[in-house]
N, C-alpha and C positions, 0 to 999 in steps of 0.2 A: 348572038349578042350581044354585044359592050351595055350593060349597063347606063340608063340616061341618071346622068351626073346629078344631083342636088345644086342648087343652085347656093351662091357662095356668098357673103354677105364683106365687103370690106368692112362694117363695122355692124356686129350683132347685136342693132339694137332691141330688136324683138324681143331676141335671148336672151341678152343683160335685160330686159324691165322682168321678162320671167322668171328673173331670179329670187327678184324680191319678191315678197310674198305681199300679192294685190297690186303690183308691180304695176301691171297695164292698169292699172287704175293712178294707184298715188301722183307716182309719175307724172303724167301730165298733170290731174292736182295740182302738184308747187307747181308746172313749169306754169300754169294759167294762175296763177296765184302771185308768184313776179312779176304777167306782162301785167294782167290787172292792179300792182299797184304801182309798176314804174315807166309801163309805158302803155296807159290806159288811152291815149290815141289811136294805138294802132289797131284797138276794139273798133274804135269808130268809126272809120273808114268806111265802112256804106257796101250795099249790097254781097257780094257775096264771100267774101271775109267778113262779116261785122256780123252773118247767121252760117258760118258755121264758127266760127269763134267765142261768140259770146250766143248766140239765140239759140243753138242747138240742143241744149243737154235735154228740154222735157221728147223732146217728139224723133230723138233717138235711141232717149230708156223707156218709151211706149214701144218703137220694134226690139229694145229688147227682153222688154216685158212680156209679147205678143211668139219671138222665137223658143221664149223657155214655157211660154204653153205647150208650145209644140210639140217641145221634150216626154209630156209628159202623158205616155200611155197607160189607156184605157188595160192593156194585158195585165195584171199586175196579182202571181199567188194570193193562199191568205198567210201565209209567213211573211210576205216584204211591205201585207197593206198594218198587218200588224204590227213593224218594226215602223214603217211611217209615221204610225198612229199615234203613238210611243213618243217621237221624237217632234211632230207637231206640237204636243198635251206638253213635255214637258222644258223644252222649249223655246216655242213660244209662247201656248195660254196663257200659263200658269205665269213665265219672267214678265211676259206682256201682262197680267192683271194683276201680280203685284207692284206693280211699277204705276199702274193707274191708281190702285189703290193708297198708292202714296202720297202721289199728287196731290188726291184730296185734300187728304192732312194738310199736307209742308206747303201745297201749290204747287205752277206749274213754273214755277223758278230751280223748284230741286232742292242740292241739296250741296255745298264744297263746292259753288261753280260750277255745275253739272243739272242742265235744267233733264226736267223729262221728258223730253224732245230727246233729247242728245242719248239718255238711258233706253225710251223705247227703242227708237233707230238702232242700236246697237247691241240689244239680247232678242231683241222677237226673228231672228232669222238666223240664216246658215253660208256660210263659207261651201255652197255646193263641190264643188272645181278640189277641194283639197280634202271633202269628202270621201267623195271618188277617190282622193289618189291612196289617204289612210285605208280602206275599205277594202281596196283589194291587194293590202299585201295584205291584213288583220283581218278582216270578214269575209263572209264570203258572198253569196248571190242575198238575204235576207235583209244583208250590210248595204247592197250597193246600192239594190233596188228603192231600198231607204231614200236617195238621190231623192229620186220625190219631195220628201216635209223640204229638200233645200228652193230644188224648183215652186212652191208652191208660198212655202215664210218667204222667202224673194222679189225683195219690191217692198214698195210703201204699204200695200195692202195694213198690215196687220196696225200697223203704228197709228196711220188715220182710223180703221173700225177701233180699236182700244180710246183713243183719244174722245170718239165720237159713242160710244154708250156711256162713253165714264162723263160726259159732259166737260171732260178736261175742254174741250177745243169743238168749235161750232163750225161739225165739220157734215154738211147735208147729206141725204140717203144717198143724190144722185154724183155727187162725189165721188162717192165708196164706192158704185153702180159703175163711175166710166172710169175707175182703176183700176179694176177687175175685170171690164169688160173686155181686154186687150188679153189678157192671157186665156178667158175662156174660146175664147176666140181664134185664137193655136192650139190650146186643146181638141180644141173641133177639127178645125182642117189636119192640124199631124192626123189626128189619128185615122179620117177620111181617107190618109195620100199621104204614106210615109215617105215617096217623095219630097213630096216640100220639105217632114222634117229632114233629108237629107241637106238638100239646099240652104236651108237656114243657121245649119248646126255652127257652122262659123260667124254670124251675125255679130256676137261677145267679143267677139277679139277685132273686129272690126269695129265696133261704134261705143265700146268703152274709153279707148282712150281720146277719139271725139268728146262726149257727154263730158267729160272729167278736168282735160282743159275748161268745157265752157262752164262748169260750178266753178271751178276754181277761182277763176276769172273774178267773183264776190264775194273773195274773199281777201283777209286786208291782214297781211302778213303780220301786224303787229300784235296781232288777235291768236296770231299761229303757234306761239312759244307756249302761254300760259292756256287758250287751247290747246291744246300736247300733250303739257305733261300732265292735266287734268284724264287727258285720252286715257291715257296711260295704262293708269287707277283703272281707268275705265272699262278696257281693256281688261286687265286680274281678277276686277268684278265679274267681268260675263263669262270666262273661263270658268273660273270657281263654282260661282253662284248657281248658274244653268248645266253646266256640267259633271255636278253633285247630285243635280234632281235628273238630266237623262241616265248615268249611271241607274240611281235609283229604279228607273224607267226600265232600264235593262235586267235589273237582277234578279225584281221585285216581282216584275209583269212578265219578263219577254224569256226570265229564268235562263241565262243564261249562264249562271254562273262565274268561270274564272276568267269568261271574253265583256263580263259590263262591263267593262274598260273604252272599251268599243266608242263606247256611244258617249264617250269626252270629247274624244273629237268633234261630233258635232256641235261644241262650245265652241261655234265660233261668230267675225261679224262678217255679211257678205261683203265687198265691195260697193256693192252697191246701194249700197242702203248710205254712201256717202249725200250721195245723190234725196233721203230722206227726209232732210228735215229743211228743200228748199220743197218739193213735192208739198208738204203740209202746208207751207208756208203759204206757198200760192193756192191751198181751200181754203184756209182758215190766216187775213193776215196779222190776225195777233199773236202767232209763234212766229212774223217776222226780225224781231231783233234777236231771237236764241239761236237764227238760222249761220249765222257765222262762227262765235264760236262753239256750236254744237255739230256743225261740217265738219269745223277741226276736227272735234274731240273722237268720234266717226270714224272718222281716217286713221287716228291712230289705233283705235282701238282693233281694227280691222291688221293695220303689220300684225301689234300685240299678241290679237287672240290666235293669229295662221301659226304665230312660232310658239307661243305657251300652250293651247291646245293641244295639241301631237305631243309635245314635250308628253303631258299629267297624262293624255293615256298609254302611253307608251308604257311610261314611269306605273301608273296602277296595273296596269296587262303585268309587266315582268314582275311586278310584286305580288298579284296573287295566282301567276301560276299559266298567264294564259297567252306566254309568248314562247311555244314549245315551237321544239324544232320543224314543227311541220307548216308553222310561221316566216321561218326564214323566204318559205320559197314563195317567189315576188303574183300574184295572181293577175292579170291580166285583168284592168274593169270592163264588165259588158256593157252594154246597154241598155236600159230598161227594161224597151219592148222585147230580148231575146233571154230573160231570166224562168228559167227551169221550174217549174213548180218542187218537183223535189228534191234533196240533196245537191250539191255542188258538182253539176262535172267540170265544168271549167278547170278543177284542180284536178294537178300531175300526177298520171296514174298510181308514178310511189308515195301518194296521201293518203294514208287510212281514213276511212273513214270517223268522225268525233261523233261518240256515241251519249258520252257526259256534260261535258262541258259544254255543252249549244244546247240541252234543253231545260 
């Protein structure tokens, strides 16, 4: 029987967006800002048009957070949990603590036109899709399983948390709880019924373009140039600073030797973080004046880190001898729910077991 042919696209819109790092979110965000700047009347038509294109951001982000929680499995071996913990500590907790400390010294206005809100939203999370793609080639089951770190730090929770505990923002405890409840419920449902996890797996591709467009409608294009240029600086700083921190954790805590450079690939800004400034302002209106510029800066950081972090990680791996002949063989990323307890059975049969570099 002839194989069923795949559907063809007259114009490859989806594939074209995915060729750009963060394109699934960045392109709708830009389109939304164009509409919001030059055709705001379209957004005021009412009914489903206004509901979808102007007011859908928060409920769609909530669905995404719920679906993200469903991807976090409770079945993970010790090495996977150790790697996840190192990434969370050095990519999220330490950078966020340093930024909160900076905010206490100089105020929430930040420095050089970059607010503390923009810094937190850019530094305290990571791009899970890029991490899986990179570790699928250069890492092993420990690294791929550490995708859980991206699932946990993805979203506004840590930004809200550090603004609240530092006193920089008036973030009520119930707001923090409300921000994490969808993630917790998703985790519970996903671990009770794996079929629901599979049903919800396509959710990011479905909701991200729509809530990105809705967020974009609130961005004044006159601020994009200023925010975009400073956002490039934010992205470079996020990669260098958090990449160095995670590298230290990989080298001296996990003792990954020449493979420590893999950790630098986590030094990215997640596309979902573009929504964080608006969510923070909804919790504490005193941050509302920073939302437009911060959103543009974070959007730039998403693109910059998605390009810079894997390039820097590859350069460090090559320089330290971590790109041996084994790494030339691509390894298909596995689901974190199917991680083996020891070794890496997903490696090709011809690949010898590593004994020194990974110890």
